[in-house]
C-alpha positions in Angstrom: -0.1 -0.1 -0.1 1.3 3.4 -1.0 1.7 5.7 1.7 -0.9 8.8 1.9 0.2 11.6 -0.7 1.7 14.9 0.8 -0.6 17.5 1.2 0.7 20.8 -0.6 0.0 23.4 1.8 0.3 26.3 0.1 -2.7 27.0 -1.6 -3.8 25.9 2.4 -2.0 28.9 3.5 -3.2 31.3 1.2 -6.8 30.6 1.5 -6.4 30.5 5.5 -5.1 34.3 5.2 -7.5 35.5 3.3 -9.7 34.0 5.6 -8.4 35.7 8.5 -8.4 39.0 6.8 -11.9 38.8 6.1 -12.8 37.3 9.4 -10.8 40.0 11.5 -11.8 42.9 9.1 -7.8 43.6 8.7 -7.2 46.5 6.1 -4.2 44.1 4.3 -3.7 42.1 1.6 -3.4 38.1 2.5 -0.2 38.2 0.9 1.2 40.9 3.5 0.7 38.1 6.5 3.4 36.2 7.9 3.2 32.4 8.9 4.5 33.2 12.3 1.7 36.3 12.3 0.2 36.0 16.0 -3.2 36.5 16.3 -4.1 37.3 19.6 -3.0 40.2 22.0 -0.4 42.4 20.3 -0.5 40.7 17.3 -3.7 40.8 15.1 -5.6 42.1 17.6 -7.9 38.6 17.5 -10.0 38.5 20.8 -12.8 35.8 21.8 -15.7 36.8 19.0 -13.1 36.9 16.3 -11.9 33.6 17.6 -15.9 32.3 16.8 -15.7 34.2 13.5 -12.5 32.4 12.5 -13.5 28.7 13.5 -17.0 29.7 11.9 -14.9 30.7 8.8 -12.7 27.6 8.9 -15.6 25.3 9.1 -17.7 26.9 5.7 -14.2 27.5 4.0 -12.6 24.0 3.9 -16.2 21.7 4.9 -14.4 20.9 7.9 -15.6 20.5 11.7 -13.6 22.1 14.8 -14.8 20.1 17.7 -15.4 22.1 20.9 -12.4 19.7 22.3 -9.8 21.1 20.1 -10.6 24.7 20.6 -7.6 25.2 22.4 -4.8 28.5 22.5 -2.6 26.7 20.5 -4.8 26.4 17.5 -5.0 30.1 17.2 -1.9 30.8 18.0 -0.3 31.9 14.8 -1.4 31.6 10.9 1.0 28.5 10.6 -1.0 26.9 13.8 -4.0 27.4 11.4 -2.8 25.8 8.5 -1.6 23.3 10.0 -4.4 22.4 11.7 -6.9 22.6 8.7 -3.9 20.7 6.7 -4.3 18.1 9.2 -8.3 17.5 9.3 -8.0 17.3 5.3 -5.4 14.7 5.3 -8.0 12.8 7.9 -10.9 13.3 5.8 
């Protein structure tokens, strides 16, 4: 049996960045977001309401379900942590 094909994360990263910019109402282009961009606090300034918007946008954009027990601070730490999460969810499907 062949191992699962590697998932190209570049299109996922692009879509996650677009979704973050849209969800947080940022006045920047998605390409300006770095993968290590911090979502909370002094980073992009996301708060608990923004978290819900990001979760809804992830579910809608990628057709995935974010379970309550997956809602951890680490998931929303950076843009890359969201990309990694989405890529992992898409591999499982």
